PABAPA-424488 format. One record per residue (C-alpha): x, y, z; residue in one letter; residue number from 1. Coordinates in pm, whole numbers, plus 50000, padded with zeros to 5 digits. Layout:
N
((X Y Z) A NUM);
...
//
This chain:
365
((61214 43936 09532) X 1);
((61460 43956 09222) X 2);
((61475 44325 09168) X 3);
((61216 44638 09139) X 4);
((61194 44847 08819) X 5);
((61020 45184 08804) X 6);
((60851 45199 08442) X 7);
((60852 45578 08321) X 8);
((60810 45761 07988) X 9);
((60571 46001 07814) X 10);
((60202 45982 07797) X 11);
((60065 45738 07525) X 12);
((60417 45560 07472) X 13);
((60275 45227 07576) X 14);
((60390 45226 07928) X 15);
((60046 45040 08098) X 16);
((60009 44823 07776) X 17);
((60333 44664 07850) X 18);
((60290 44713 08205) X 19);
((59952 44499 08171) X 20);
((60122 44238 07934) X 21);
((60441 44187 08134) X 22);
((60196 44132 08442) X 23);
((59862 44036 08315) X 24);
((59747 44283 08555) X 25);
((59428 44370 08299) X 26);
((59478 44743 08398) X 27);
((59269 44932 08104) X 28);
((59501 45167 07914) X 29);
((59367 45503 07805) X 30);
((59427 45715 07505) X 31);
((59485 46047 07732) X 32);
((59761 46187 07958) X 33);
((59777 46148 08332) X 34);
((59524 45808 08335) X 35);
((59741 45651 08565) X 36);
((59720 45855 08895) X 37);
((59855 45599 09152) X 38);
((60146 45385 09078) X 39);
((60049 45027 08937) X 40);
((60259 44742 09098) X 41);
((60282 44419 08927) X 42);
((60482 44116 09034) X 43);
((60597 43861 08813) X 44);
((60800 43525 08857) X 45);
((61104 43539 08643) X 46);
((61109 43278 08397) X 47);
((61423 43029 08435) X 48);
((61435 42704 08219) X 49);
((61693 42561 08480) X 50);
((61443 42579 08775) X 51);
((61184 42375 08553) X 52);
((61446 42114 08480) X 53);
((61562 42108 08873) X 54);
((61213 42080 08991) X 55);
((61131 41793 08761) X 56);
((61493 41610 08843) X 57);
((61360 41641 09216) X 58);
((61030 41560 09163) X 59);
((60967 41855 09413) X 60);
((60621 41907 09547) X 61);
((60649 42338 09546) X 62);
((60854 42510 09268) X 63);
((60923 42855 09335) X 64);
((61061 43119 09112) X 65);
((61222 43463 09178) X 66);
((61005 43755 09118) X 67);
((61047 44071 08933) X 68);
((60848 44378 09065) X 69);
((60737 44650 08794) X 70);
((60584 44962 08907) X 71);
((60419 45151 08666) X 72);
((60370 45545 08715) X 73);
((60162 45810 08515) X 74);
((60335 45974 08211) X 75);
((60562 46221 08250) X 76);
((60562 46563 08056) X 77);
((60810 46835 08037) X 78);
((60792 47049 08360) X 79);
((60744 46716 08596) X 80);
((61001 46825 08800) X 81);
((60812 47132 08871) X 82);
((60476 46979 08926) X 83);
((60371 46963 08544) X 84);
((60105 46685 08543) X 85);
((60107 46589 08889) X 86);
((60510 46523 08813) X 87);
((60590 46581 09182) X 88);
((60386 46308 09303) X 89);
((60443 46082 09029) X 90);
((60832 46124 09052) X 91);
((60833 46026 09441) X 92);
((60669 45733 09364) X 93);
((61004 45555 09169) X 94);
((61253 45686 09420) X 95);
((61297 45348 09575) X 96);
((61353 45130 09279) X 97);
((61670 44928 09171) X 98);
((61625 45038 08823) X 99);
((61420 45276 08553) X 100);
((61255 45114 08242) X 101);
((61186 45368 08007) X 102);
((60931 45321 07766) X 103);
((60975 45504 07420) X 104);
((60733 45509 07128) X 105);
((60897 45404 06820) X 106);
((60577 45345 06602) X 107);
((60345 45570 06398) X 108);
((59996 45571 06470) X 109);
((59771 45844 06390) X 110);
((59493 45688 06596) X 111);
((59699 45710 06902) X 112);
((59794 46084 06982) X 113);
((60138 46165 07077) X 114);
((60193 46450 07351) X 115);
((60436 46630 07154) X 116);
((60240 46584 06829) X 117);
((60536 46357 06687) X 118);
((60751 46038 06690) X 119);
((61095 46126 06777) X 120);
((61269 45907 07023) X 121);
((61561 46121 07097) X 122);
((61355 46406 07188) X 123);
((61145 46222 07411) X 124);
((61437 46034 07591) X 125);
((61610 46361 07652) X 126);
((61263 46507 07773) X 127);
((61260 46264 08041) X 128);
((61589 46227 08133) X 129);
((61617 46628 08184) X 130);
((61284 46625 08437) X 131);
((61475 46324 08622) X 132);
((61739 46566 08661) X 133);
((61570 46878 08725) X 134);
((61402 46646 09033) X 135);
((61736 46510 09152) X 136);
((61878 46880 09152) X 137);
((61585 46998 09355) X 138);
((61663 46729 09606) X 139);
((62035 46800 09620) X 140);
((62029 47171 09640) X 141);
((61751 47143 09953) X 142);
((62006 46910 10116) X 143);
((62296 47151 10035) X 144);
((62148 47424 10186) X 145);
((62079 47241 10507) X 146);
((62451 47112 10498) X 147);
((62577 47457 10446) X 148);
((62410 47578 10703) X 149);
((62512 47301 10952) X 150);
((62847 47339 10872) X 151);
((62900 47688 10967) X 152);
((62923 47511 11301) X 153);
((63291 47416 11204) X 154);
((63238 47057 11203) X 155);
((63488 46864 10953) X 156);
((63253 46611 10827) X 157);
((62932 46834 10757) X 158);
((63205 47070 10567) X 159);
((63288 46788 10354) X 160);
((62927 46684 10302) X 161);
((62858 47023 10205) X 162);
((63167 47024 09950) X 163);
((63041 46663 09792) X 164);
((62667 46826 09768) X 165);
((62844 47149 09571) X 166);
((63007 46884 09332) X 167);
((62660 46695 09295) X 168);
((62469 47022 09220) X 169);
((62715 47127 08972) X 170);
((62722 46783 08779) X 171);
((62318 46810 08759) X 172);
((62331 47153 08678) X 173);
((62562 47131 08352) X 174);
((62255 46862 08241) X 175);
((62449 46519 08355) X 176);
((62301 46270 08519) X 177);
((62399 46165 08875) X 178);
((62568 45840 08776) X 179);
((62844 46030 08605) X 180);
((62968 46110 08939) X 181);
((63187 45875 09084) X 182);
((63145 45896 09473) X 183);
((63468 45913 09674) X 184);
((63492 45749 10004) X 185);
((63240 45566 10206) X 186);
((63076 45923 10328) X 187);
((63016 46011 09985) X 188);
((62881 45670 09865) X 189);
((62650 45686 10149) X 190);
((62510 46014 10109) X 191);
((62441 45900 09721) X 192);
((62267 45626 09866) X 193);
((62042 45778 10087) X 194);
((61928 46023 09826) X 195);
((61769 45783 09643) X 196);
((61837 46008 09308) X 197);
((61633 45933 09010) X 198);
((61937 45959 08770) X 199);
((62163 45760 08986) X 200);
((61965 45451 08895) X 201);
((62026 45250 08603) X 202);
((61850 45274 08319) X 203);
((61684 45000 08034) X 204);
((61526 45157 07734) X 205);
((61234 44964 07625) X 206);
((61183 45070 07232) X 207);
((60749 44999 07172) X 208);
((60732 44909 06824) X 209);
((60486 44768 06586) X 210);
((60457 44386 06532) X 211);
((60599 44400 06205) X 212);
((60935 44563 06367) X 213);
((61006 44360 06662) X 214);
((61270 44115 06533) X 215);
((61498 44390 06326) X 216);
((61348 44739 06486) X 217);
((61347 45060 06267) X 218);
((61486 45383 06220) X 219);
((61376 45530 06547) X 220);
((61478 45210 06745) X 221);
((61824 45253 06562) X 222);
((61844 45641 06650) X 223);
((61746 45542 07066) X 224);
((62011 45265 07015) X 225);
((62285 45502 06909) X 226);
((62187 45749 07200) X 227);
((62168 45461 07454) X 228);
((62481 45350 07368) X 229);
((62637 45678 07434) X 230);
((62564 45633 07798) X 231);
((62649 45287 07827) X 232);
((62287 45205 07862) X 233);
((62070 44889 07687) X 234);
((61788 44885 07471) X 235);
((61493 44585 07436) X 236);
((61288 44600 07146) X 237);
((60932 44499 07238) X 238);
((60590 44530 07047) X 239);
((60335 44588 07353) X 240);
((60043 44447 07095) X 241);
((60223 44112 07097) X 242);
((60317 44100 07436) X 243);
((59941 44190 07543) X 244);
((59803 43914 07316) X 245);
((60067 43644 07477) X 246);
((59975 43728 07819) X 247);
((59608 43588 07744) X 248);
((59744 43261 07593) X 249);
((59798 42925 07768) X 250);
((60138 42782 07728) X 251);
((60094 42575 07408) X 252);
((59924 42847 07229) X 253);
((60203 43102 07341) X 254);
((60452 42892 07146) X 255);
((60302 42867 06857) X 256);
((60222 43214 06861) X 257);
((60572 43317 06924) X 258);
((60703 43027 06618) X 259);
((60457 43228 06388) X 260);
((60586 43542 06477) X 261);
((60960 43412 06419) X 262);
((61051 43504 06791) X 263);
((61216 43230 07033) X 264);
((61092 43397 07367) X 265);
((60841 43674 07492) X 266);
((60983 44025 07560) X 267);
((60928 44003 07947) X 268);
((61227 43697 07925) X 269);
((61446 43951 07728) X 270);
((61360 44232 07980) X 271);
((61445 44009 08259) X 272);
((61767 43889 08099) X 273);
((61873 44266 08031) X 274);
((61759 44372 08354) X 275);
((61977 44117 08516) X 276);
((62262 44202 08325) X 277);
((62202 44572 08408) X 278);
((62183 44534 08773) X 279);
((62501 44281 08770) X 280);
((62247 43978 08944) X 281);
((62279 43624 08945) X 282);
((62045 43314 09020) X 283);
((62134 43033 09262) X 284);
((61923 42731 09343) X 285);
((61810 42523 09648) X 286);
((61666 42180 09537) X 287);
((61481 41932 09707) X 288);
((61176 41723 09696) X 289);
((60970 41938 09931) X 290);
((61079 42237 09774) X 291);
((61275 42399 09462) X 292);
((61338 42725 09449) X 293);
((61528 43002 09257) X 294);
((61689 43315 09455) X 295);
((61840 43610 09305) X 296);
((62182 43794 09460) X 297);
((62424 44024 09327) X 298);
((62732 43930 09139) X 299);
((63012 43874 09376) X 300);
((62811 43767 09679) X 301);
((62969 43538 09896) X 302);
((62831 43201 10053) X 303);
((62716 43362 10396) X 304);
((62536 43668 10213) X 305);
((62364 43415 09990) X 306);
((62240 43196 10289) X 307);
((62142 43528 10438) X 308);
((61883 43557 10152) X 309);
((61664 43272 10266) X 310);
((61703 43341 10649) X 311);
((61925 43574 10884) X 312);
((62015 43273 11114) X 313);
((62150 43084 10789) X 314);
((62411 43349 10759) X 315);
((62489 43422 11110) X 316);
((62523 43076 11188) X 317);
((62701 42957 10853) X 318);
((62944 42683 10858) X 319);
((62976 42571 10479) X 320);
((62773 42554 10134) X 321);
((62775 42239 09979) X 322);
((62768 42334 09606) X 323);
((62697 42157 09297) X 324);
((62730 42372 08967) X 325);
((62346 42347 08761) X 326);
((62568 42152 08464) X 327);
((62701 41897 08711) X 328);
((62376 41857 08889) X 329);
((62196 41782 08549) X 330);
((62483 41587 08429) X 331);
((62487 41377 08744) X 332);
((62122 41294 08768) X 333);
((62086 41492 09079) X 334);
((62276 41546 09411) X 335);
((62344 41192 09479) X 336);
((62514 41118 09148) X 337);
((62724 41451 09206) X 338);
((62827 41311 09544) X 339);
((62939 40977 09384) X 340);
((63115 41131 09123) X 341);
((63287 41372 09337) X 342);
((63143 41668 09201) X 343);
((63022 41825 09518) X 344);
((63240 42088 09666) X 345);
((63228 42188 10041) X 346);
((63282 42596 10025) X 347);
((63347 42830 10302) X 348);
((63281 43153 10395) X 349);
((63527 43321 10105) X 350);
((63349 43158 09822) X 351);
((63173 43361 09554) X 352);
((62856 43212 09441) X 353);
((62849 43151 09096) X 354);
((62524 43183 08848) X 355);
((62344 42813 08841) X 356);
((62527 42704 09167) X 357);
((62308 42451 09369) X 358);
((62342 42515 09716) X 359);
((62266 42322 10063) X 360);
((62355 42552 10358) X 361);
((62495 42408 10688) X 362);
((62463 42646 10967) X 363);
((62459 42661 11384) X 364);
((62288 42931 11567) X 365);
//
């Protein structure tokens, strides 16, 4: 699995349309609030031209892309954290995701009602953000009351936990996200991880626009970009209608359609690329005649950790990683050529895997 994204947003902003297009799930989008009660989950292969090149060079029988999972939950409204529109239930669905994809409507269409009666990306962004903050505040306050009660025993660790939770509560109570607080020490980091706070997750904004605005955006997109930049978040411009049409075309038709629209690639590709950057992810490859596969790891992962993505035995009995960069693999026409030219390296346990590395792990258990 590459990474898991929870798709959030107000009702009727195009969440389900974009989800359907990205995953080709074919789930009907309806023009009324709360049409998505249970979360829809779609798993899509991560497009990577390097995988295609490597698979062709190796004449591989099986090509396996890494994957990205989207979780689409019902549209949230003001008061969701207090249960408005079944908000508590919906918010619970996204606590385990790696990142949030916040879809914001940046198009005018009188035939599609807006829950607040007008198009205002800044207001919409702030409504959802505040609901996530309030939901986190409820979680932290419950945890704090329990910690304070247990800390009466005099246990220093419990007292320290209560102090941290008080700091976190004050941050959220001020209207700031949990990720603005930097945990200090292992205990605080572990507590933050355990709580799976919604506002501790990185956010990527998707500006849903009409077809004519997909290349340069519009005034609504620019307002959203200014706001996102203040928080250090990214914005990807996508036209849900285009993505939906692309999902119904074959490869050749898709390329013609993109060329006619003046686009180099589908919105999915840009969304995944932005998500990888957001989460600090990279891809390495295993190449062979039987199978060529892409694997997703966090940037900074050492060779044994990368091996563990394949199987725990690979990590436990790790000896070395025979390593060829993607560029060298292609330039040398494969593994044999790389060996002959001396560009295959034998890397040990401290080697930090680079994006595009072609790896063959040696291990013994």
